[in-house]
N, C-alpha and C positions, 0 to 999 in steps of 0.2 A: 287841811287837804282839800283839793278841789275835786269836782266830779271827774275831770279828765285824769287827774292823778290817781283817783280811786278806781279807775278802770271803766268808767262810763256807765254800764248797765245797772250795776248795783246802786250807784249814787242816784241815778235818775229814778229808780224804783222807790227809793226812800223819799225822794222829793215828792213823787206822785202820791205816796201814802200820806205824807204830811199834809199835802194840799187837800186830800179827801177828808182827813181828820179835821182840818181847819174849816172845811165846808160844812162840817157837822154831820153827825151820824143821826140816823133816824131811830134811835132807840138804843138801849143798852146792848142788845144782841148784835146789832149792826156795829156798834163801837167795839165790842169784844172781837168780832170777826175782823175788823180793820186792824185792831191791835195785833192779833195773831198773824195776819198777813204781813204787817209791817215788821213784826219780829222775825218771821221767816225770811223776808227779803233782806233784813238787816243781818241775819245769820249768814246768808249767802254772801253778802257783801264783805262781812268780816272774814269769812273763810277765803274768799278770793284775795282780799288784802293780805291775809296771813300767808297764803301761798306765794304771793309776790314778795313779801317781806322775808320769807324763809330762804335766805341766800345760801345757807349751808346745804339745805335740802336740794335746792336747785343745782348747786355746784356738784353735789353727789350724783344727782340724776344725770347731769351733763357728763361727768367723769365716767359713769357707767356706760353711757351711750358712746363716748369716745373709746372706751376700753373695748366695747363690742366691735366698733368699727375697726380698731387697730387689730383685734384678733382676726377679723375677717380678712383684712388686708394682709396680715402675716400668712394666713393660710393660702391666700391667692399668690403672694410672692414666693412662698415655698413651692407651690405647684408650678409656677413659671420657672423657677430655678431648676426644678427636677426635669421639666420638659427641655429646658435649654441644655442641661447636662446630658440628657439622652441624645439630643440632636448633635451635640458636640462629640459624644462618644461614637455615634453612628458615622459621622464625618471622618473621625480619626480612624475608625475601623476600615472604612472604604479607602482612605488614603493609604493605610498600611497594606491593604490588599493590592492596590495599584503598584506600590513600590515593590512589593514582593513579586508580583507578576513581571514587572520590568526587569528586576534583578534576575529572575529565573530565565527570561528570554535572553538577557545579555550573557548569562552563564552558558546557555545552549549555543549561542553564536560563538563564544570563545572556545567552547569544547569542539564544535565543528571545525573551526579554523585550525585548532591545535591538531585535531585528527588528520585534517588535510595536509598540514605541514609535516606531520609524522610519516604519512604515507609517501609524500614527496621525498623526504630524506631516506626512507627505507628503499624506495625505488632507485634513487641515486646510488645508495650504498650497494645494492644488489648489482646494479650495472657496473659499478667500479670493481666489485668482487669478480664478476665475470671477466672483465677486461684484464685484471691482474692474473686470474687463472689462465686465461688464453695466452697471455704473454709468457707466463711461467712455463706453460706446456710447450709453447713454441721454442723458448730458450732451452728447455730440457731436450727437446728433439734436436735442436741445433747442436747442443753439446754432445748428445749421444751419437749423432751421426758424424761428428768431428773426431771421435775417439778411435784409436786403432781397434781392429777387430778383436784381439784377445781381451782388451779392457772392456769393450762393449759387451762381450759375452759374459764377463764377470759381473758387470753392472746389471744386466738383464737377469742373471741368475740370482743376484742379490735382491732384486725387486720381487722376484717370484718367491724367494725364501729369505725373508729379512732376518730371522732369528740367528742363523749362523753368522751373517754379516755383522750383526750387533755384538755377538760374542767375540768374534775376531777383532772388531773395533775396540771393544773394552779391553781385550788382552793387549793390543798394541798400545792403547792409552796407558795401561798400567805399566808396561815396560818403559814407555817414554817418561812417565812420572817418576818411576824409580830411578832412572838415569839422571833426571834433573835433580832429584833430591841428593843422590850420591855426589854429584858434582858440587853442589852447594856445600855439602859437609866438608869436602876436601878443599874447598876454597877456589874452585874453578867456576868462574861465572860465565 
């Protein structure tokens, strides 16, 4: 493995320690100190290489990082969806109110027009009723004045006292009905 493949700093430190050792130590203590320093640097280099070589550990760390990011994105998307749902619900509510208001206004217009038409029909019917009444009264007066005086007197008395006229009329009707039935029984048509 080259120094670049090893990560640079750890490999260079080991080289520098080896160069110092090759240059000679100035005594056993100095040599021990250099050996300890080299061992420390070598341990750091080995740990760094082990970290880079631990593909499974790096993959797990990356997966955990991605999982955290996905969770945060899920929360953000849910929040956005809820906000969009509320906005859509608000728009639908407003549209419903607009439709309801317009339908109410149209209902009032139709009701007003129907009321006006009803009043117009009622006015025409009242006018027609008055016209018919006036014509009937006029015709009654014409007939009454065209009758002979004894008949006119009888009609006026009948108008003043209708009950006896009705009784007499019923009696005459009964007599006529009896005569009609008798003729039918005996074969006279």
